[in-house]
C-alpha positions in Angstrom: 97.8 217.0 100.4 99.2 214.0 102.4 100.8 214.7 105.7 103.6 212.4 107.0 103.1 211.2 110.5 106.3 211.2 112.6 106.9 207.4 112.5 106.4 207.3 108.7 108.8 210.3 108.2 111.4 208.6 110.4 111.2 205.4 108.3 111.4 207.4 105.1 114.5 209.4 106.4 116.2 206.2 107.6 115.6 204.6 104.2 117.0 207.6 102.4 120.1 207.7 104.7 120.7 204.0 104.0 120.4 204.6 100.3 123.0 207.3 100.6 125.4 205.1 102.6 125.1 202.3 99.9 125.9 204.7 97.1 128.8 206.4 99.0 129.8 203.3 101.0 133.3 202.6 99.7 134.8 199.3 98.8 132.9 196.0 99.3 135.0 194.0 101.7 132.9 190.9 101.8 135.2 187.9 102.0 135.0 185.6 99.0 137.7 183.2 100.3 140.7 183.2 102.7 143.4 180.6 102.6 146.3 180.3 105.1 149.3 178.3 104.1 149.3 175.4 106.6 153.1 175.4 107.1 154.8 177.7 109.5 157.7 180.0 108.4 160.8 178.0 107.6 162.9 180.2 109.8 161.2 181.3 113.0 162.8 184.8 113.3 161.3 185.7 109.9 158.0 186.4 111.6 158.1 190.2 110.9 159.0 189.8 107.2 155.4 189.1 106.0 154.2 192.3 107.7 156.8 194.3 105.7 155.7 192.7 102.4 152.0 193.2 103.2 152.7 196.9 104.1 154.5 197.4 100.8 151.6 195.8 98.9 149.1 198.1 100.7 151.2 201.2 100.0 152.2 200.3 96.4 149.0 198.8 94.8 146.7 201.9 94.9 149.2 203.8 92.8 150.2 201.0 90.5 148.9 200.8 86.9 145.4 199.3 87.0 145.7 198.9 90.8 147.8 195.7 90.3 151.1 194.9 91.9 153.4 191.8 91.8 156.6 192.0 93.8 159.5 190.0 95.0 161.0 191.2 98.2 164.3 190.0 99.5 165.8 190.8 102.8 169.4 190.2 103.9 168.3 191.0 107.5 165.5 188.4 107.5 167.5 186.0 105.3 164.6 185.3 103.0 162.5 186.1 100.0 158.8 186.6 99.8 156.6 187.2 96.8 153.5 189.2 97.0 150.6 190.3 94.8 147.6 192.6 95.3 144.9 193.9 93.1 141.9 196.2 93.5 138.8 196.5 91.4 139.2 199.1 88.6 136.0 200.7 89.9 137.8 201.8 93.1 139.6 205.1 93.5 143.0 205.2 95.2 141.6 205.7 98.7 139.0 203.0 98.4 141.7 200.6 97.1 143.8 201.4 100.1 140.9 200.8 102.5 140.1 197.5 100.9 143.7 196.3 101.1 144.0 197.4 104.7 140.9 195.3 105.5 142.3 192.3 103.6 145.6 192.6 105.5 143.7 192.8 108.8 141.8 189.6 107.9 145.0 187.8 107.0 146.6 188.7 110.3 143.6 187.9 112.4 142.9 184.6 110.7 146.3 183.3 109.7 148.7 185.3 111.9 152.0 186.3 110.3 153.9 183.0 111.1 152.7 181.3 107.9 154.7 180.7 104.8 151.9 182.4 102.9 148.3 183.5 102.8 145.8 184.8 100.3 142.5 186.5 100.6 139.9 187.6 98.0 137.4 190.3 99.0 134.7 191.4 96.6 136.7 194.5 95.6 140.4 193.5 96.2 142.8 190.6 96.5 146.1 190.0 98.3 148.6 187.1 98.5 152.1 186.5 99.8 154.1 183.3 99.7 157.7 182.1 100.2 157.8 180.8 96.6 157.1 182.5 93.3 153.7 182.3 91.7 152.4 183.6 88.5 151.4 187.3 88.3 147.8 188.1 87.4 
């Protein structure tokens, strides 16, 4: 009967824990591409409007059919219209979709800021885009 020495047992347990984390790990948020619209917002005080649209995409997409959402959001307060779209992999459950979109939104804000006319990001398990102009739904 083979006995495991303490270092070998530790390596074996670490490998087992890593395998469990891979299986249960949640969405794959590896960035495929990220694109920031090079133009700033057409009206400077609209800077909060993208965050509202992004929030609505995060909240609405996990419960939308097939985890897909395309929206047009108009605001009389911000005097503007923004279009948004988000999608999660069909393999994700609601909570995983939510986590993936939150990560996507954080990447957009960190890389592009919220002063752009639009941005889009594709992660391995989800996609998000907003623009000042309409674009075709998926």
